[in-house]
C-alpha positions in Angstrom: 17.4 109.1 192.6 16.4 112.5 191.6 14.9 115.6 193.1 11.7 117.2 191.8 13.5 120.0 190.1 16.7 118.4 189.3 18.7 119.9 186.5 21.0 118.0 184.1 23.8 116.3 186.1 26.8 114.4 185.4 28.0 111.5 187.6 31.7 110.9 187.3 32.8 107.5 188.2 36.3 107.5 189.6 38.2 104.8 191.6 38.7 104.5 195.3 41.6 102.5 196.8 40.3 99.3 198.4 38.6 99.9 201.8 38.1 96.6 203.8 35.4 96.7 206.2 36.0 94.8 209.4 34.1 91.5 209.7 31.5 91.9 212.5 31.6 89.6 215.5 27.9 89.3 215.5 26.3 86.1 214.2 23.0 87.7 213.8 22.1 87.1 210.2 18.8 88.9 210.0 18.6 91.5 212.7 15.4 93.1 213.5 13.6 94.7 210.5 15.6 93.2 207.7 12.5 92.2 205.9 9.0 93.6 205.9 7.3 90.2 205.1 7.7 86.6 206.0 11.1 86.0 204.3 13.3 83.3 206.0 16.5 84.5 207.7 18.4 82.5 210.3 21.6 82.6 212.3 24.0 80.6 210.1 26.2 77.7 211.0 29.9 78.0 209.8 29.9 78.0 206.1 32.5 75.7 204.5 35.6 77.3 203.0 35.8 74.4 200.3 32.8 73.9 197.9 32.5 71.8 194.9 29.7 72.5 192.4 29.2 69.4 190.3 27.6 68.9 186.8 26.2 72.2 186.1 26.2 74.2 182.9 28.9 76.8 183.7 28.1 79.9 181.8 30.3 82.9 181.1 29.7 85.8 178.7 31.1 84.1 175.7 31.1 80.4 176.5 29.1 77.7 178.1 30.2 74.2 179.1 29.2 71.3 181.4 31.9 71.3 184.1 32.5 71.1 187.8 33.6 74.3 189.8 35.9 74.0 192.9 36.1 76.7 195.3 38.7 77.3 198.2 38.9 80.2 200.7 36.8 82.5 198.4 38.6 82.0 195.2 37.6 79.7 192.1 40.6 77.2 192.0 39.4 74.8 189.1 36.8 74.7 186.4 36.9 71.3 184.6 35.2 68.1 184.3 35.1 65.3 186.8 36.8 67.0 189.7 37.6 64.7 192.5 37.8 65.9 196.0 38.6 64.6 199.6 36.7 65.0 202.8 35.6 68.3 204.3 34.2 69.6 201.0 30.7 70.8 200.5 29.3 69.4 197.4 26.4 70.8 195.5 24.8 69.0 192.8 24.0 71.4 189.9 23.0 68.9 187.3 20.3 70.3 184.8 21.0 73.9 186.2 23.1 76.9 185.2 26.3 77.9 187.2 26.8 81.7 186.6 28.8 84.7 187.8 26.9 86.6 190.6 25.0 89.5 189.3 26.5 93.0 189.6 24.1 96.0 189.9 25.9 99.1 188.6 23.3 101.6 190.0 21.8 101.5 193.6 21.1 104.2 196.2 21.2 102.5 200.0 20.9 104.6 203.1 20.5 107.7 201.1 19.1 111.0 202.5 16.8 112.3 200.0 13.7 114.5 199.7 13.5 115.1 203.4 13.7 111.3 204.2 16.0 108.4 203.9 15.7 105.3 201.7 14.4 102.5 203.7 17.1 100.0 202.7 20.5 100.5 204.2 23.7 98.5 203.3 22.5 95.5 205.1 19.0 95.0 204.3 19.5 96.1 200.7 22.4 93.7 200.1 20.6 90.8 201.9 17.7 91.2 199.4 20.3 91.4 196.5 22.0 88.1 197.7 18.5 86.4 197.7 18.0 87.4 194.2 21.4 86.4 192.9 23.2 89.8 192.9 26.6 89.5 194.7 28.0 93.0 194.3 26.5 96.5 193.6 27.8 100.0 193.0 26.3 102.8 195.2 26.1 106.4 194.6 27.8 108.7 197.3 26.2 112.1 197.9 28.5 115.0 198.8 28.1 116.5 202.2 27.7 120.3 201.8 29.4 119.9 198.4 32.4 118.1 200.0 33.4 114.9 198.1 35.7 113.7 200.9 33.0 114.2 203.6 30.4 112.4 201.4 32.9 109.6 200.9 33.6 109.2 204.7 29.9 109.3 205.5 29.3 106.4 203.0 32.2 104.4 204.4 30.3 104.6 207.7 27.0 103.6 206.4 28.7 100.5 204.7 30.2 99.2 207.8 27.1 96.8 207.9 27.8 95.6 204.4 26.9 92.0 203.8 28.4 91.7 200.3 31.0 93.4 198.1 30.2 96.9 196.9 31.8 99.9 195.1 31.0 103.7 195.0 30.1 106.3 192.4 30.0 109.9 193.8 27.9 112.8 192.8 29.3 116.2 192.2 26.9 119.0 193.1 29.1 122.0 192.6 32.4 122.9 190.8 35.4 124.9 191.9 39.2 124.3 192.3 38.5 122.5 195.6 36.2 120.0 193.9 38.8 119.6 191.1 41.5 118.9 193.5 39.2 116.5 195.5 38.5 114.7 192.2 42.1 113.9 191.9 42.2 112.5 195.5 39.1 110.5 194.7 40.5 108.9 191.7 44.0 108.2 193.3 42.9 107.3 196.8 39.0 106.7 196.8 36.2 107.0 194.1 33.2 108.7 191.9 31.1 112.1 191.4 28.1 114.6 190.1 27.9 118.2 188.8 25.2 120.6 187.4 24.8 120.7 183.5 26.5 124.1 182.7 29.7 122.6 184.2 29.5 119.2 182.2 32.4 120.3 180.0 34.7 120.9 182.9 33.7 117.7 184.5 34.2 115.8 181.2 37.6 117.3 180.8 38.8 116.4 184.4 37.4 112.9 184.1 39.3 112.4 181.0 42.6 113.6 182.4 42.0 111.1 185.4 40.7 108.1 183.4 37.4 108.4 185.2 34.2 107.4 183.5 31.5 110.4 183.5 28.0 109.2 183.9 25.0 111.3 183.2 21.4 111.4 184.5 19.8 113.0 181.4 16.9 115.2 181.8 16.2 118.9 181.2 15.8 120.3 184.6 14.5 123.7 183.5 11.9 122.2 181.3 11.0 119.7 183.9 10.3 122.6 186.4 8.3 124.4 183.9 6.3 121.2 183.2 5.8 120.7 186.9 4.3 124.2 187.2 2.0 123.7 184.4 0.7 120.5 185.9 0.0 122.1 189.3 -1.8 125.0 187.4 -3.9 122.5 185.7 -4.9 120.8 189.0 -2.9 117.7 188.3 -1.4 117.0 191.7 -1.3 113.2 191.7 1.4 110.7 190.6 0.3 111.0 187.0 1.6 114.6 187.0 5.0 113.2 187.7 5.1 111.5 184.3 3.4 114.3 182.4 5.9 116.9 183.6 8.8 114.8 182.4 8.1 113.6 178.8 10.3 111.4 176.9 11.4 114.2 174.6 13.2 115.9 177.5 15.3 112.8 178.3 16.0 112.5 174.6 17.2 116.2 174.5 19.3 115.9 177.5 20.8 112.6 176.3 21.8 114.1 172.9 23.3 117.2 174.5 25.4 115.2 177.0 26.6 112.8 174.2 27.6 115.8 172.0 29.5 117.5 174.8 31.4 114.4 175.6 32.2 113.9 171.9 33.5 117.3 171.7 36.1 116.5 174.5 36.6 112.9 173.2 35.8 111.2 176.4 33.7 108.0 177.0 30.2 108.6 178.6 27.8 106.4 180.5 24.2 107.2 180.5 22.3 105.9 183.5 18.6 104.6 183.7 17.8 104.9 180.0 14.1 105.0 180.2 12.7 106.1 176.8 12.9 105.4 173.0 14.1 109.0 172.7 17.1 108.6 174.8 17.9 105.1 173.4 17.8 106.3 169.8 20.4 109.1 170.7 22.7 106.4 172.1 22.2 104.3 169.0 23.0 107.1 166.7 26.1 107.9 168.9 27.3 104.4 168.9 26.8 104.0 165.1 29.0 106.9 164.5 31.9 105.4 166.5 31.5 107.3 169.8 32.1 105.4 173.0 28.7 105.7 174.8 27.3 103.1 177.3 23.6 102.9 177.7 22.1 101.5 181.1 18.6 100.6 181.1 17.1 99.7 184.5 14.8 96.7 185.1 11.8 98.9 185.9 12.0 100.7 182.5 12.2 97.2 180.8 9.2 95.6 182.2 6.8 98.2 183.5 4.7 100.9 182.0 3.2 104.2 183.2 -0.4 103.2 183.3 0.1 102.4 186.9 0.5 106.1 187.6 -3.0 106.6 186.9 -4.3 104.2 189.4 -7.2 105.7 191.5 -5.4 104.7 194.7 -2.7 107.1 195.7 -0.5 104.7 197.5 -0.6 102.2 194.5 0.2 104.8 192.0 2.9 106.6 194.2 5.0 103.5 194.7 5.9 103.7 190.9 7.2 107.3 191.0 10.8 107.6 189.9 13.0 109.7 187.6 13.2 109.6 184.7 9.6 108.2 185.0 8.4 104.8 183.9 7.2 105.3 180.4 4.1 104.6 178.4 3.6 101.1 176.8 6.0 100.6 173.8 9.1 102.1 175.5 10.0 99.0 177.4 9.6 96.6 174.4 11.9 99.0 172.4 14.4 99.0 175.4 14.3 95.3 175.4 15.0 95.1 171.7 17.9 97.6 172.1 19.4 95.4 175.0 19.1 92.3 172.8 20.9 93.9 169.8 23.7 95.6 171.8 22.5 99.2 171.7 22.3 99.2 175.4 24.9 97.2 177.3 24.0 96.2 180.9 21.0 96.3 183.2 20.8 98.1 186.5 18.0 98.9 189.0 18.3 102.4 190.4 17.1 100.6 193.6 16.0 103.5 195.9 13.3 102.2 198.1 10.8 104.2 200.3 7.9 102.7 202.0 4.2 103.7 201.7 4.3 106.1 204.5 7.2 108.0 203.0 5.7 108.0 199.7 2.5 109.9 201.2 4.7 113.0 201.8 3.5 113.9 198.4 -0.2 113.0 198.8 -1.2 116.6 197.9 1.7 117.3 195.4 3.4 114.9 193.2 6.7 117.0 193.4 7.1 115.8 197.1 6.8 112.1 196.4 10.1 110.6 197.2 11.3 109.2 193.9 12.5 105.7 193.7 11.5 102.0 193.2 12.9 98.5 194.4 14.8 96.1 192.1 18.0 94.8 193.7 16.4 91.4 194.6 14.2 91.1 191.5 16.6 92.1 188.7 18.1 88.7 187.9 14.8 86.9 187.7 13.0 89.6 185.7 15.8 89.7 183.2 15.8 86.1 183.0 12.1 85.7 182.5 11.7 88.8 180.2 14.8 88.3 178.0 15.9 84.7 178.0 12.7 82.8 178.5 11.2 84.9 175.7 14.0 84.1 173.4 15.2 87.7 173.1 18.8 86.9 174.4 20.9 83.8 175.0 22.0 82.3 178.3 25.5 83.8 177.7 24.1 87.1 176.9 22.2 87.1 180.2 25.7 86.7 182.0 27.1 89.6 179.9 24.2 92.1 180.6 23.8 91.2 184.3 27.4 90.8 185.5 30.2 90.6 183.0 29.9 93.9 181.1 29.5 95.8 184.4 32.7 94.3 185.6 34.6 95.3 182.4 33.1 98.8 182.4 34.4 99.3 185.8 37.7 97.7 185.6 37.2 94.6 187.9 37.0 91.9 185.4 37.9 89.0 185.5 38.1 89.1 189.4 34.3 89.7 189.1 31.9 88.7 186.4 33.5 85.5 185.4 33.7 81.9 186.5 37.4 81.4 185.8 40.4 80.1 187.9 41.5 82.9 190.1 38.1 84.9 190.1 36.3 85.6 193.2 33.8 82.9 194.1 30.6 85.0 193.5 28.4 82.5 192.0 24.7 81.7 191.5 23.0 78.5 190.5 19.9 79.1 188.6 17.2 76.4 187.9 15.5 77.1 184.6 12.9 74.8 185.4 11.8 76.2 188.7 9.8 79.5 189.5 9.9 82.7 191.3 7.0 84.6 192.8 7.4 88.2 193.7 5.6 89.6 196.7 6.1 92.3 199.3 5.1 89.5 201.9 8.2 87.5 201.0 10.9 89.8 199.7 13.9 90.8 201.7 13.7 94.6 201.4 12.5 96.5 204.4 9.9 98.2 202.1 6.2 97.3 202.5 5.5 97.7 198.8 7.0 96.0 195.6 6.5 97.6 192.3 6.7 94.1 190.6 4.2 92.6 192.8 2.3 89.8 191.2 4.4 90.4 188.0 3.2 87.9 185.5 5.8 85.7 183.9 5.6 82.7 181.6 2.9 80.8 183.7 0.6 81.0 186.6 -0.9 78.7 189.1 -4.4 78.6 190.5 -5.4 77.6 194.0 -8.8 77.1 195.3 -9.3 78.5 198.7 -12.4 77.1 200.2 -15.5 76.7 198.0 -15.9 80.5 196.8 -12.5 82.1 196.3 -9.8 81.3 193.6 -6.4 82.6 194.5 -4.1 83.3 191.5 -0.3 83.1 192.0 1.7 84.5 189.1 5.3 83.1 188.8 8.4 84.1 186.8 10.2 81.1 185.2 13.8 80.4 186.4 14.8 80.6 190.0 18.1 81.4 191.7 18.4 78.5 194.1 21.9 79.0 195.5 24.0 82.2 195.8 27.7 82.0 196.9 29.2 85.3 197.8 33.0 85.5 198.5 33.0 81.6 198.7 30.3 81.4 201.4 26.9 79.9 200.8 24.5 82.9 201.6 21.3 81.8 199.9 20.1 78.0 199.8 16.8 76.4 200.2 15.1 79.8 200.4 17.2 80.7 203.5 19.5 83.7 203.9 22.7 83.4 205.8 24.3 86.8 205.7 26.7 88.5 208.1 26.7 92.3 208.8 30.1 93.7 208.2 31.4 90.7 205.9 31.2 92.8 202.7 34.2 94.7 201.5 34.9 97.6 199.2 36.2 96.6 195.8 38.8 98.7 194.0 38.0 100.0 190.7 41.0 101.1 188.7 40.6 104.0 186.3 41.3 103.9 182.6 39.0 101.0 181.6 38.7 99.5 178.2 36.7 102.4 176.9 39.8 104.7 176.9 41.6 102.3 174.5 42.5 104.5 171.4 41.5 107.7 173.0 44.9 109.1 172.6 45.3 108.1 169.1 41.9 109.6 168.2 43.0 112.8 169.9 46.3 112.7 167.9 44.6 112.1 164.7 42.2 115.0 165.4 44.9 117.4 166.0 46.9 116.3 162.8 43.7 116.7 160.8 43.1 120.4 161.7 45.8 121.9 159.4 46.1 124.8 162.0 47.3 127.0 163.0 47.8 128.6 159.7 51.1 130.6 159.6 50.4 134.0 157.9 52.9 136.7 156.8 52.3 140.2 158.1 52.0 142.9 155.4 53.9 146.0 156.1 52.8 149.3 154.6 
């Protein structure tokens, strides 16, 4: 989510009180237009309130064991071996499979008005896609209305009435004045999250710290990007490749460095969204090594794609990959994968911000007008599994950490979310490591007619002879989410979605997460180290 000429901005995540959407009376699980392709959606039968998952490998972020999981009324009530139940319980055999917390995507943009159009996925279609891919909660970015946080929040509450799974909000601050400052206090105490321009970073950081909110930055140097864009146009470079050329990695690194140093001067934690380059990652690594509390969020597109696609001679093919910061040159993705595996980067988002091919053609003569954004809500879990776990870069427990648990901890909803423990919400996936997943815009559940991961090559491929002349190649990712349980209801099973518009609810995210532990002591230590003010005598003549 980024305009062509965006300046450095800071997104301040704060906490909303729980807002519970009313359950829709409609039984239409897949109303007109949920999917662009041939994805299966049906009107669901009543989902059981009691479910027993038997014999699977139950995986949490720090532990794995073979056990049964028993669910009642949306809550996990038992995790142990050999659970015996009576009649009226739905039993799922998970032998040989992994039972994990549902994914939590920290970074999405559904039903967002942007660059003269609106993202093609709304809170129903985007969340339906997420559930088919094993994600059971996401946190979306609220955009203020004419600078008003409250008006923006109310607009997104309306948009989320069709939510099919649990969600949270960040809010973007686009201006700074006393009204915004007061509204931030209201949002922290009653609602939740924000964005301001770069020259006001310090004011935003200080306010966030006082509220226990977590500041988030989109790190790019807007002035330099604007100059880069002008230069590309002057050189006659108007296609999608101009987008990448006008926003080089050095600008992302510079802005990341500056945000980190400003946050350090205030002694507030910092969250850097969509880390796309080695340059930005190295600034985060340096800060963390020095002891600063900085969170780095790569997105799945940055981990698995490279920018060679932006030079494709077909405009529509190239334009679908335009996002900001841009997908980077070969080498950056591998470095980000390594940083994720070693803990330099902590969790994986998507920046899911989908526009169809018609919307992308708004910039056919000027890359600055191409709506920025790619898909990922449905694909994230499978791509991280295939790219990071199957390759041996991270363990199964680490997979749970980077796709679910760490997000829950950062946004203060753990262990309600991000864990398979007694008392946790029953948001659970069953992943079969021996099955496979094929990505295609013909079968995905997004409303978009394109998919940037189309034909993404995983661990193996399958060849099918069609007639006597043509060979069809099917490229698969290893590992597949076979069952998704959201709020104790089976919403994805046997490649069939069973989701209800209006069944999702807002999840309260309290302020002062674990990153604030020790902040007061560090402030006190700093003040005591100053040896100031110095008391000086005044000389008299």
